[in-house]
Residue frames as qw, qx, qy, qz and C-alpha x, y, z in Angstrom:
[[0.000, 0.889, 0.457, 0.000, 0.00, 0.00, 0.00],
 [0.420, 0.502, -0.029, 0.755, 1.43, 3.42, -1.14],
 [0.305, -0.389, -0.467, 0.733, 2.19, 5.93, 1.60],
 [0.105, 0.895, 0.431, -0.035, -0.01, 9.02, 1.77],
 [0.437, 0.561, -0.012, 0.703, 1.45, 12.25, 0.30],
 [0.346, -0.250, -0.436, 0.792, 2.76, 14.82, 2.79],
 [0.011, -0.863, -0.501, -0.065, 0.29, 17.49, 3.69],
 [0.295, 0.582, -0.085, 0.753, 1.26, 21.15, 3.36],
 [0.317, -0.222, -0.574, 0.722, 1.96, 23.01, 6.57],
 [0.009, -0.826, -0.532, 0.186, -0.50, 25.48, 7.92],
 [0.337, 0.694, 0.133, 0.623, -0.37, 28.98, 6.36],
 [0.459, -0.416, -0.332, 0.712, 1.39, 31.68, 8.35],
 [0.113, 0.938, 0.256, -0.207, 0.52, 35.35, 8.45],
 [0.581, 0.715, -0.025, 0.388, 2.46, 37.75, 6.16],
 [0.194, -0.892, 0.310, -0.267, 4.07, 39.60, 9.02],
 [0.793, -0.432, 0.429, 0.040, 5.54, 36.39, 10.35],
 [0.847, 0.349, 0.240, 0.321, 6.80, 35.40, 6.89],
 [0.312, 0.871, -0.103, 0.365, 8.36, 38.87, 6.37],
 [0.458, -0.794, 0.374, -0.142, 10.02, 38.73, 9.77],
 [0.886, -0.157, 0.397, 0.178, 11.51, 35.29, 8.99],
 [0.711, 0.577, 0.140, 0.376, 12.75, 36.48, 5.58],
 [0.027, 0.930, -0.205, 0.304, 14.31, 39.59, 7.13],
 [0.671, -0.611, 0.419, -0.004, 16.10, 37.46, 9.72],
 [0.879, 0.117, 0.361, 0.287, 17.39, 35.21, 6.96],
 [0.543, 0.714, 0.116, 0.426, 18.44, 38.09, 4.54],
 [0.554, -0.279, -0.219, 0.754, 19.82, 40.46, 7.16],
 [0.029, 0.923, 0.281, -0.261, 19.10, 44.15, 7.82],
 [0.267, -0.649, 0.375, 0.605, 22.54, 45.30, 6.65],
 [0.333, 0.064, 0.768, 0.543, 22.24, 43.49, 3.36],
 [0.181, 0.746, 0.637, 0.072, 18.76, 44.97, 2.81],
 [0.093, -0.895, -0.053, 0.433, 20.04, 48.51, 3.46],
 [0.297, -0.417, 0.577, 0.636, 22.94, 48.08, 1.02],
 [0.305, 0.352, 0.798, 0.383, 20.56, 46.75, -1.63],
 [0.096, 0.873, 0.461, -0.129, 18.20, 49.71, -1.17],
 [0.169, -0.794, 0.202, 0.548, 21.06, 52.20, -1.47],
 [0.342, -0.141, 0.725, 0.580, 22.29, 50.45, -4.62],
 [0.254, 0.608, 0.721, 0.211, 18.82, 50.65, -6.18],
 [0.015, -0.928, -0.215, 0.303, 18.58, 54.37, -5.34],
 [0.283, -0.598, 0.432, 0.613, 22.02, 55.02, -6.80],
 [0.331, 0.148, 0.783, 0.505, 21.14, 53.21, -10.04],
 [0.159, 0.784, 0.599, 0.033, 17.88, 55.12, -10.28],
 [0.113, -0.887, 0.006, 0.447, 19.58, 58.48, -9.69],
 [0.327, -0.371, 0.604, 0.625, 22.25, 57.68, -12.29],
 [0.305, 0.402, 0.778, 0.375, 19.64, 56.71, -14.87],
 [0.068, 0.898, 0.406, -0.153, 17.69, 59.93, -14.23],
 [0.223, -0.762, 0.241, 0.558, 20.86, 62.02, -14.62],
 [0.337, -0.134, 0.724, 0.586, 21.75, 60.32, -17.92],
 [0.175, 0.496, 0.780, 0.339, 18.25, 60.56, -19.40],
 [0.016, -0.760, -0.366, 0.537, 17.42, 64.10, -18.25],
 [0.461, 0.823, 0.237, 0.234, 16.95, 66.92, -20.82],
 [0.593, 0.027, -0.081, 0.800, 20.15, 68.96, -21.36],
 [0.112, -0.724, -0.267, 0.626, 20.22, 72.58, -20.19],
 [0.473, 0.846, 0.233, 0.082, 19.55, 75.26, -22.79],
 [0.650, -0.072, 0.118, 0.748, 22.76, 76.63, -24.37],
 [0.026, -0.626, -0.026, 0.779, 23.51, 80.27, -25.13],
 [0.027, -0.128, 0.670, 0.730, 23.48, 79.51, -28.85],
 [0.025, 0.464, 0.874, 0.140, 19.88, 78.26, -28.68],
 [0.010, -0.762, -0.425, 0.489, 18.74, 81.75, -27.65],
 [0.107, -0.390, 0.363, 0.839, 20.26, 83.41, -30.72],
 [0.645, 0.522, 0.157, -0.536, 17.95, 84.23, -33.68],
 [0.766, 0.175, 0.559, 0.266, 18.03, 82.01, -36.72],
 [0.153, -0.355, 0.424, 0.819, 19.79, 83.30, -39.83],
 [0.612, 0.554, 0.175, -0.536, 17.55, 84.37, -42.68],
 [0.739, 0.162, 0.581, 0.301, 17.62, 82.36, -45.90],
 [0.413, 0.893, 0.175, -0.026, 17.65, 85.54, -47.90],
 [0.731, 0.281, -0.045, 0.620, 21.44, 85.91, -47.65],
 [0.386, -0.168, -0.211, 0.882, 23.38, 89.07, -46.81],
 [0.121, -0.327, -0.279, -0.895, 20.78, 91.34, -48.42],
 [0.574, -0.570, -0.510, -0.292, 18.03, 89.95, -46.18],
 [0.619, -0.384, -0.418, 0.543, 20.28, 90.34, -43.14],
 [0.207, 0.036, -0.013, 0.978, 20.90, 93.97, -44.00],
 [0.331, -0.435, -0.420, -0.725, 17.18, 94.51, -44.57],
 [0.643, -0.546, -0.538, 0.000, 16.23, 92.91, -41.26],
 [0.517, -0.284, -0.309, 0.746, 18.85, 94.91, -39.37],
 [0.028, 0.206, 0.155, 0.966, 17.62, 98.11, -40.99],
 [0.489, -0.516, -0.459, -0.534, 14.02, 97.39, -40.07],
 [0.668, -0.457, -0.507, 0.297, 15.04, 96.46, -36.56],
 [0.375, -0.132, -0.184, 0.899, 16.94, 99.68, -36.08],
 [0.146, -0.253, -0.245, -0.924, 14.01, 101.68, -37.42],
 [0.456, -0.479, -0.723, -0.202, 11.34, 99.96, -35.30],
 [0.338, -0.379, -0.556, 0.658, 11.95, 101.78, -31.97],
 [0.102, 0.630, 0.236, -0.733, 10.71, 105.05, -33.43],
 [0.598, 0.659, 0.449, 0.086, 8.89, 106.01, -36.59],
 [0.076, 0.951, -0.175, -0.243, 11.19, 109.02, -36.99],
 [0.381, -0.491, 0.704, 0.344, 14.24, 106.83, -37.63],
 [0.573, 0.303, 0.738, 0.190, 12.33, 104.83, -40.24],
 [0.370, 0.890, 0.255, -0.075, 11.22, 107.98, -42.04],
 [0.115, -0.861, 0.390, 0.305, 14.76, 109.41, -41.97],
 [0.462, -0.267, 0.779, 0.328, 16.25, 106.23, -43.47],
 [0.516, 0.472, 0.698, 0.150, 13.58, 105.96, -46.16],
 [0.269, 0.937, 0.215, -0.068, 13.71, 109.61, -47.23],
 [0.447, -0.578, 0.375, 0.571, 17.49, 109.86, -47.75],
 [0.626, 0.766, 0.084, -0.116, 18.14, 111.38, -51.20],
 [0.796, -0.043, 0.217, 0.564, 21.34, 110.54, -53.10],
 [0.150, -0.641, 0.163, 0.734, 23.58, 113.39, -54.22],
 [0.657, 0.705, 0.110, -0.242, 22.85, 114.64, -57.75],
 [0.836, 0.147, 0.256, 0.462, 25.21, 113.60, -60.52],
 [0.146, -0.800, 0.193, 0.549, 27.99, 115.94, -61.67],
 [0.755, 0.616, 0.132, 0.184, 29.14, 116.75, -65.20],
 [0.409, -0.747, 0.337, 0.401, 32.91, 117.21, -65.51],
 [0.681, 0.701, -0.211, -0.013, 35.42, 117.58, -68.31],
 [0.765, -0.453, 0.371, 0.268, 38.50, 115.35, -68.07],
 [0.586, 0.788, -0.185, 0.037, 41.45, 116.30, -70.27],
 [0.150, -0.770, 0.620, -0.033, 45.17, 115.68, -70.55],
 [0.210, 0.379, -0.900, -0.051, 46.94, 112.36, -70.05],
 [0.637, 0.055, 0.637, -0.431, 43.89, 110.07, -69.93],
 [0.355, 0.057, 0.864, 0.353, 42.89, 107.33, -72.34],
 [0.099, 0.588, 0.690, 0.410, 39.57, 108.90, -73.37],
 [0.067, -0.176, -0.231, 0.955, 39.37, 112.66, -72.73],
 [0.205, -0.434, -0.608, -0.632, 35.89, 114.12, -72.73],
 [0.414, -0.332, 0.219, -0.819, 32.84, 115.12, -70.73],
 [0.429, -0.115, -0.894, 0.056, 31.64, 112.58, -68.20],
 [0.583, -0.568, -0.069, -0.577, 28.93, 112.19, -65.59],
 [0.410, 0.134, -0.790, 0.436, 30.08, 111.10, -62.13],
 [0.449, -0.619, -0.639, 0.082, 28.28, 110.65, -58.78],
 [0.140, -0.918, -0.080, -0.363, 27.66, 113.69, -56.62],
 [0.609, -0.750, 0.255, 0.043, 30.20, 112.62, -54.00],
 [0.898, 0.303, -0.003, 0.319, 32.89, 111.68, -56.52],
 [0.429, -0.750, 0.254, 0.435, 36.53, 112.62, -56.19],
 [0.260, 0.739, -0.464, -0.414, 39.18, 113.36, -58.80],
 [0.244, -0.262, 0.923, 0.141, 40.20, 109.70, -58.95],
 [0.530, 0.417, 0.712, -0.194, 36.67, 108.70, -60.02],
 [0.451, 0.808, -0.001, -0.378, 36.69, 111.23, -62.87],
 [0.047, 0.625, -0.719, -0.300, 40.07, 109.99, -64.12],
 [0.352, -0.002, 0.936, 0.016, 38.81, 106.39, -64.09],
 [0.539, 0.614, 0.464, -0.342, 35.64, 107.45, -65.92],
 [0.399, 0.808, -0.276, -0.333, 37.87, 108.78, -68.70],
 [0.898, 0.333, -0.286, 0.019, 39.50, 105.38, -69.14],
 [0.816, -0.464, 0.027, 0.344, 42.23, 105.86, -66.56],
 [0.145, -0.841, 0.319, 0.413, 45.62, 107.58, -66.83],
 [0.794, 0.590, -0.139, 0.031, 47.55, 107.33, -70.07],
 [0.847, -0.035, -0.087, 0.523, 51.22, 106.42, -70.35],
 [0.411, 0.262, -0.100, 0.868, 53.38, 109.14, -68.87],
 [0.333, -0.784, -0.290, -0.436, 50.62, 110.68, -66.75],
 [0.260, 0.275, -0.556, 0.740, 51.95, 112.55, -63.72],
 [0.536, -0.605, -0.536, -0.243, 49.37, 111.56, -61.08],
 [0.565, -0.343, -0.410, 0.629, 51.66, 112.74, -58.29],
 [0.119, 0.106, 0.040, 0.987, 51.03, 116.31, -59.43],
 [0.453, -0.410, -0.393, -0.687, 47.32, 115.92, -58.65],
 [0.305, -0.142, 0.694, -0.637, 45.22, 115.52, -55.52],
 [0.345, -0.105, -0.839, -0.407, 43.26, 112.41, -56.49],
 [0.214, -0.397, -0.825, 0.340, 41.35, 112.51, -53.19],
 [0.094, 0.181, 0.137, -0.969, 39.89, 116.00, -53.72],
 [0.389, 0.570, 0.676, -0.260, 36.14, 116.39, -54.18],
 [0.169, 0.110, 0.505, 0.839, 34.96, 117.69, -57.53],
 [0.284, 0.495, 0.400, -0.717, 32.11, 120.03, -58.39],
 [0.585, 0.609, 0.534, 0.035, 29.68, 120.26, -61.26],
 [0.407, 0.912, 0.011, 0.048, 31.35, 121.83, -64.29],
 [0.477, -0.711, 0.428, 0.288, 34.93, 121.21, -63.14],
 [0.707, 0.619, -0.342, -0.006, 37.72, 120.76, -65.65],
 [0.780, -0.496, 0.369, 0.100, 40.11, 118.06, -64.50],
 [0.564, 0.729, -0.388, -0.016, 43.44, 118.13, -66.29],
 [0.904, -0.313, 0.216, 0.194, 45.89, 115.23, -65.90],
 [0.164, 0.875, -0.407, -0.206, 49.37, 116.53, -66.80],
 [0.906, 0.288, -0.251, 0.183, 52.05, 114.52, -68.56],
 [0.749, -0.518, 0.002, 0.413, 55.23, 113.94, -66.60],
 [0.504, -0.227, 0.212, 0.806, 57.54, 116.94, -67.06],
 [0.146, 0.496, 0.489, 0.703, 55.02, 118.95, -69.13],
 [0.060, 0.061, 0.298, -0.951, 53.55, 122.29, -68.14],
 [0.224, 0.563, 0.761, -0.232, 49.83, 122.63, -67.54],
 [0.193, 0.354, 0.439, 0.803, 48.33, 124.56, -70.48],
 [0.171, 0.116, 0.256, -0.944, 46.30, 127.70, -69.93],
 [0.175, 0.484, 0.856, -0.044, 42.53, 127.36, -69.90],
 [0.080, -0.169, -0.296, -0.937, 40.37, 129.56, -72.12],
 [0.539, -0.485, -0.421, -0.545, 37.16, 130.52, -70.32],
 [0.401, -0.514, 0.479, -0.588, 36.16, 130.51, -66.68],
 [0.822, -0.082, -0.555, -0.097, 36.52, 127.17, -64.97],
 [0.541, -0.695, 0.349, -0.321, 36.82, 126.14, -61.37],
 [0.984, -0.109, 0.138, 0.036, 38.08, 122.65, -62.05],
 [0.638, 0.642, -0.280, 0.320, 41.29, 123.82, -63.67],
 [0.095, 0.588, -0.578, 0.558, 42.77, 124.64, -60.29],
 [0.688, -0.378, 0.346, -0.514, 40.55, 122.72, -57.85],
 [0.965, -0.013, 0.242, -0.102, 40.74, 119.24, -59.29],
 [0.811, 0.518, -0.121, 0.242, 43.66, 119.52, -61.67],
 [0.659, -0.615, 0.071, 0.427, 46.08, 121.11, -59.22],
 [0.481, 0.852, -0.052, 0.201, 47.65, 123.92, -61.25],
 [0.621, 0.373, -0.383, 0.573, 51.26, 124.97, -60.92],
 [0.167, -0.588, 0.323, -0.722, 50.42, 127.14, -57.92],
 [0.369, -0.088, -0.895, 0.232, 48.84, 124.20, -56.10],
 [0.178, 0.117, 0.476, -0.853, 46.22, 126.47, -54.53],
 [0.190, 0.488, 0.851, 0.031, 42.51, 125.55, -54.72],
 [0.006, 0.440, 0.374, 0.817, 40.13, 127.84, -56.58],
 [0.031, 0.270, 0.558, -0.784, 38.13, 130.29, -54.54],
 [0.487, -0.497, 0.461, -0.551, 35.57, 130.27, -53.12],
 [0.181, 0.151, -0.969, 0.072, 35.91, 126.85, -51.51],
 [0.672, -0.332, -0.395, -0.531, 32.74, 124.81, -50.96],
 [0.323, -0.459, 0.646, -0.517, 32.45, 124.09, -47.23],
 [0.851, -0.013, 0.342, -0.399, 30.29, 121.02, -47.90],
 [0.924, 0.378, -0.054, 0.017, 32.64, 119.40, -50.44],
 [0.283, 0.780, -0.507, 0.234, 36.16, 120.54, -49.70],
 [0.860, -0.119, -0.424, 0.259, 38.59, 118.08, -48.16],
 [0.571, -0.760, -0.083, 0.299, 40.58, 118.96, -45.06],
 [0.614, -0.094, 0.241, 0.746, 43.64, 119.73, -47.20],
 [0.173, 0.591, 0.378, 0.692, 41.71, 122.37, -49.17],
 [0.389, -0.870, -0.265, -0.149, 40.28, 123.94, -46.02],
 [0.707, -0.480, -0.005, 0.520, 43.78, 124.03, -44.54],
 [0.486, 0.246, 0.255, 0.798, 44.83, 126.33, -47.39],
 [0.106, -0.870, -0.340, -0.343, 42.44, 129.07, -46.23],
 [0.220, 0.497, -0.382, 0.747, 44.07, 131.98, -44.37],
 [0.374, -0.405, 0.440, -0.709, 43.81, 131.56, -40.61],
 [0.933, -0.091, 0.051, -0.344, 42.67, 127.93, -40.89],
 [0.044, -0.559, 0.828, -0.011, 45.20, 125.35, -39.75],
 [0.387, 0.048, -0.904, -0.176, 45.03, 121.56, -39.79],
 [0.011, -0.226, -0.832, 0.506, 43.14, 121.40, -36.47],
 [0.376, 0.396, 0.221, -0.808, 40.45, 123.88, -37.58],
 [0.473, 0.273, -0.598, -0.587, 40.13, 122.19, -40.98],
 [0.272, -0.054, -0.960, 0.050, 39.64, 118.84, -39.28],
 [0.143, 0.310, 0.646, -0.683, 37.06, 120.41, -36.95],
 [0.460, 0.342, -0.146, -0.806, 35.09, 121.72, -39.96],
 [0.478, 0.142, -0.793, -0.351, 35.06, 118.29, -41.60],
 [0.138, -0.132, -0.913, 0.360, 34.07, 116.61, -38.30],
 [0.305, 0.330, 0.394, -0.802, 31.18, 119.03, -37.79],
 [0.510, 0.302, -0.404, -0.696, 30.02, 118.45, -41.37],
 [0.407, 0.059, -0.902, -0.131, 30.06, 114.66, -40.92],
 [0.103, -0.232, -0.841, 0.479, 28.24, 114.73, -37.58],
 [0.197, 0.508, 0.427, -0.722, 25.72, 117.56, -38.07],
 [0.547, 0.643, 0.528, 0.098, 25.17, 117.51, -41.82],
 [0.484, 0.403, 0.219, 0.745, 26.05, 120.05, -44.52],
 [0.148, -0.324, -0.228, 0.906, 26.44, 123.74, -43.75],
 [0.239, 0.756, 0.609, 0.024, 23.28, 125.71, -44.50],
 [0.167, 0.969, 0.014, 0.181, 25.07, 129.07, -44.46],
 [0.526, 0.479, -0.419, 0.564, 28.52, 130.49, -43.90],
 [0.342, -0.618, 0.317, -0.633, 27.41, 131.67, -40.44],
 [0.950, -0.251, -0.118, -0.146, 27.16, 128.00, -39.42],
 [0.643, 0.383, -0.468, 0.470, 30.94, 128.11, -39.09],
 [0.244, -0.595, 0.383, -0.663, 30.33, 129.73, -35.68],
 [0.898, -0.292, 0.077, -0.321, 29.13, 126.32, -34.49],
 [0.860, 0.254, -0.343, 0.281, 32.55, 124.79, -35.22],
 [0.658, -0.694, -0.030, 0.291, 34.84, 124.77, -32.17],
 [0.593, -0.285, 0.233, 0.716, 37.71, 127.25, -32.54],
 [0.221, 0.388, 0.439, 0.780, 35.99, 129.57, -35.05],
 [0.064, -0.573, -0.462, 0.674, 34.75, 132.97, -33.88],
 [0.364, 0.844, 0.339, -0.200, 32.96, 135.90, -35.54],
 [0.013, -0.816, 0.376, 0.438, 36.19, 137.56, -36.69],
 [0.307, -0.236, 0.844, 0.371, 37.40, 134.45, -38.48],
 [0.449, 0.536, 0.715, -0.006, 33.99, 133.95, -40.12],
 [0.260, 0.908, 0.084, -0.317, 34.10, 137.48, -41.53],
 [0.132, -0.659, 0.612, 0.418, 37.62, 136.89, -42.80],
 [0.306, -0.028, 0.913, 0.268, 36.51, 133.70, -44.58],
 [0.497, 0.544, 0.479, -0.477, 33.14, 134.96, -45.86],
 [0.493, 0.724, -0.217, -0.431, 34.43, 135.90, -49.32],
 [0.099, 0.519, -0.834, -0.160, 36.63, 132.81, -49.61],
 [0.149, 0.073, 0.982, -0.094, 34.08, 130.07, -48.93],
 [0.538, -0.019, -0.256, -0.803, 30.61, 129.13, -50.05],
 [0.454, 0.021, 0.828, -0.327, 27.89, 126.53, -49.31]]
């Protein structure tokens, strides 16, 4: 006769089972295991967390329009704080074109149209550039030119021929043998070197006139010279017949 199977023991309450398991596993081992689990969890959270925002992420995106779009956006941004700035930038009028006569040692002498802020160098280039043997050192290529000027480029070693008829460009832009600019000198176009040639005006005063013109705009009248540091009423009266606006 087969023996009867063993019967399971009576069930014990959970608290008693947990107490027995804790005695078997040990409190120290349980604490170490809990700390290990916390450390692994903290490490996983640190690795998977979202990275902090960088400084580059706060910068605006570049426009696809290229450099022209960047210039346009910067212009509109600078004009947005006040409508006055936007109106000033949109109503700027370019200088009118000038008609000048270029003669002498150039490739194509003749009458040419140049921009309103052109200098002697621009007129020479408009006439095809200097010819062989041109004496450019005898000229002030950086001088401003005026409408109707005659710009003569001398040949090396040759004398500058006399000009028939009134012309301001013969001496202003072409630098005649005397080297003195034609009078009256335009306060709004003359370079510092031309202003320096005026009686009683030295390099410092000439530079002050140019600085005032660049910061405050063109002179509206000769009396505006009183606003230039270092120029008083006596000097303005002395220059009145020698300058113009």
